[in-house]
N, C-alpha and C positions, 0 to 999 in steps of 0.2 A: 501185600501192602507196604510199600517199598520205601527205607527207614536210612533217613542219615548220618552216616557214624561218626560220633564226635571225637574229635582230636585232644587226646588227656596224656601226651607223649611229648607234654614241654616247650623250651625252645629248641626252634634247628640248632644247625653247627652255625650258618649263615649268619642268623637272629645271633648266638652270642657273639661271635668275628663283629658285629657290629656296633653291638653294644661295648666292647673292648676298648674298640674303639676312639670310642666317644667318650668314654670316660677318658685314656691317652691323653686325646686332644686336649680335652679340659682340664687335665690336673698339667702338662704342659702347658698352658697359656697361664695356670692359674700360679705355677712355678716361675716363669719367664717374668712376671708381673712384683714378684713378690722379692725376687734377686736385683730388678733394678730398684723398688722400691728401699731397699736395702741397705743397696750402694749409695742411694741421694739420700738419705738419713746418715750414709756416712759422710760421707763429704760434706753436708750441710757443719754435721758435730768438725769434723779435721778445721773448715774452714773459721768456723764461730773459735773455736781454740786460736787458732792462729792469730786472730782480730783481735781477741781480748790482753794473748801475752805483748804482739806490739803496742799496743794502747797502753797497756800498765806498766812496760817496763820503758816505754817514753814517757809517761808523764812521773814514774820516779828516776829518772836518772833525771828528765829536765832539772828537774830544780836540786839535783845532788850539784847537778858543774854548774849550776848558778850562783851557786852560793857556799863555793869548796875553791880552794890554790891548788894551783897544778901542778903538780911535783917531776910529772915526766910523760911524755906520752909519745903512745906511733899510730898505728893506723889502724888496729886492732883490739890495744889497750890504753888503759890513763889511767895514772894513779894521782890518785887527787887527797890533798889534809884540806880539814873538816871539822868546825867547832860543834860540837854535837851537846855541851850545855856549860857552865859555867867553869872558866881554869879547864875543860874537858877536852880532849882532842884523837881526832882519830883518823887515821893513814886507809883508803880505800882501793883496788887495786879495780877496777873492771875492763873484762877481755871477754873479746868473742872466742872460743875454741872452737878448733876440729873436730869431730865427731863421723859416724859412719855417715858415709854422705847419702844424701845430702842434711847430715841434720847434724849440728855443735850444741854447743851449751855457751849461753849467755849469763856467766860466773862475774859475783860480788866477792872480794872478800875482804875482811877489815879484820884491821888489828888496833888499837892502841897507844896512841903516839902524846907526845910531847908537842908543843907550841911552835916548835922549830922542824913537824915533820921528820921526827926520828923515830925508829921505831927497834926495840933491840934484834939483833941475829937471835936468832928460834923463838922468839915470842909468841904465845898464844893467839890465835889468829881466826874467827868463823866460815867462813867459805859457802856461798847462799847459789845454788844456781835458779836463775831468774827463770831461761827460758832454759826447755832438752830441743830448742824445738829452731835452736839459730843456726841461719842461714848465710851469715856473714862471710863465713870462710873459703865457704864451698862455692857462692855464687861470685867472689875477689870484691866483693861491695862493701870498702873502709866504712866501720865503724863509728870511726871518726878522722873530720877533715878538720884542719887549723886553719886560720885565719890569724895577719898581721889588725898594725890599725889603721894602715889604708884599704882592708879589707881585700889584700893581696894573699894566696893561699900557699901556704910554705911549704916549700919544698924542699928546706936545704934542710938536711939532718945532720944531728954531732952521733957523735962515732964513743967521746969523753962520757964513762957511767955520771948522773950523778948521785953524789953518795948517799943523800935524803933516801931514796931509793932501791937502794943497794939490799937491803935488808926484807925489803917484799920483793923488790923481780931481781932475782937475782940467776942466770948472769941478764945482762941487759944488751937486749939489740939495738940498733940502729932509732933516734929518736930525734922530737923538735926540741930545740929549746923553750923550756916552758915560758921564758922571759915574752919569748915572740910572741907569744897567745893568747889574740884579742876576744877571739871566737872562734865558738866551735860548733862543727853540723856533726849535728849524731843521724845517723844514716843505721835505722835496724833493719833489718829480714830476718822476714818467718816461712818457716814449710810450713805447707798443707799439700797431705794427696804428693802428685808432681808437683806441684804450682809451687810459688815463691811471692810472698806479700813483703810488702818494704814500703816505711814512709821516714821523711829526716825528720828535722828539724836546724834550726839557729838557734843557737844562745849565748848571748853577748857575758860576758865574765866580769861581776861586778869589782 
């Protein structure tokens, strides 16, 4: 009587190689999918943060510009005088600064002042980084543009310093005559990953 021998030796080498190949392919596909999901989530988070920075800065600065007197103005910086309470005044400097490309800062500095906008030299101040992803300097987008009463874009810059602003901005780069400014265009640019998101708003001064 003939008997058939049972195979008790386990998997063959070919079978093991086939299993390893299938596992490797499966793990590779799963890893690629995880990378895509991670990059997508990172991009979405960056875009959301840029949109928040842009919206928040635009609303806050628009209100400040609307209710203030211009003391000094150039393309990337403005110095304002605002009344913050009964008999209480404040000078503010809002500026786009350069930083590691492509990001810079949107900086707001504030000093206590008198009603004429005079700040003592060396007076203490508060410095607030409104955004650390500003792109105005790196993208050459003017943070501020200025218009006259006839809606003409101001291009004539003065070279003599406004003495009311010298305690705040020293030395003063060329700027525009504050008395000529009737409307301001605020144009904020922010970065996300390798992209730039920007928005602008025209503000009529009171």
